[in-house]
C-alpha positions, 0 to 999 in steps of 0.5 A: 500500500502506498504511504500516500492515501488515495481515493481507494484508501480505506474509509477512516484512514489518516488524511495525511502521510504519516507512516514514515513520520514519528507520529506514524511510528507512535501510532503504529506502536499503539496499534500493535500494543492493542493487538498484543493486549487483545491476544492476551485477554481475548485469545486468538479467536478474538483477534480481528481487525475490527476488534483491534481497532475498537480496542485502540480507539480508532476507526477500522479504516485507520487501522487498515491504513497501517495493516490492510489484513490480519496477517499483516498485523500478526506479521508486525507483532511477530517482527516486533517480538523478534526485534525485542528478543534480538536486542537482548540477545544481539551481543550474545548471538553476534559478538564483535569478535568471534573469539569472544563468543560467549559460552552457550550456557549464557545464550540458553539462560537468556532464552529460557529466562524469557519463558519466565514472562507469562505474558510472552508465553501466552502471546506465543501460545495464541499466535501458534493457535492462530497459525494452525487455522490461518495459513497466511498467519502461519506464513508469518510465523514461519518467517519469524522462526526462519529469522530466529534460526538464522541468528542461531546458525550464525552463532554456530558458524562463529564458534565452528567456522568449519561446520558446513552451512547445512549442518549449522542450519539443521542444528539451529532448527533443532535447537529452536524446536527444543527451546520453543517447545520447552515453553509449553512445558516449563510454563505449566501449560503442558506440564511443570518445570523441575530442576531435573528437567531444566538441567537436562534441557540445558545440557541437551541445548548446550550439546547442540551449540558447543564446539566439539573442541571446547572443554566441558 
């Protein structure tokens, strides 16, 4: 969609070009805040553009100016979540010097600490459920996890430059499956965490990331 509204713009859309301005950035963030809160309070079944517009206190056309379809809105929610995570993980995933790459335990510890946030776990649970019934949303979820896996693969390559790219990607995929799947169990949704299961989880995840040349 063009940044400049036209006669074909949704009814109720902003009358001036705002997407690329600070005001537009703030408004976009407010709309995403409303979408996240709706997912948390009403679940994925309550996430419609009209419901988000109502929650944000704007007209439907105003919301559609920024997010023409629900899949666009979900993709933006996922992108923001990934950006927030990478801001925290960036120094660990992409150190300035490969030789200074941290021990995998640091990375795993930070990833698992995010699962201590019940709102974040609930948000992803609802997004996964929505992706199961909406292919366009599923595509956005897959894109999110591809970006996640690419970051982990880059971390692996920095630690093990001789490891083939395909092997890095495979390990990164399995690592992502392990960590993300663990959220359902560690959060209490599917089971409850224990010191023993956490210890096994960390040991398995470390084995996927550790350079065989590293000392235990």
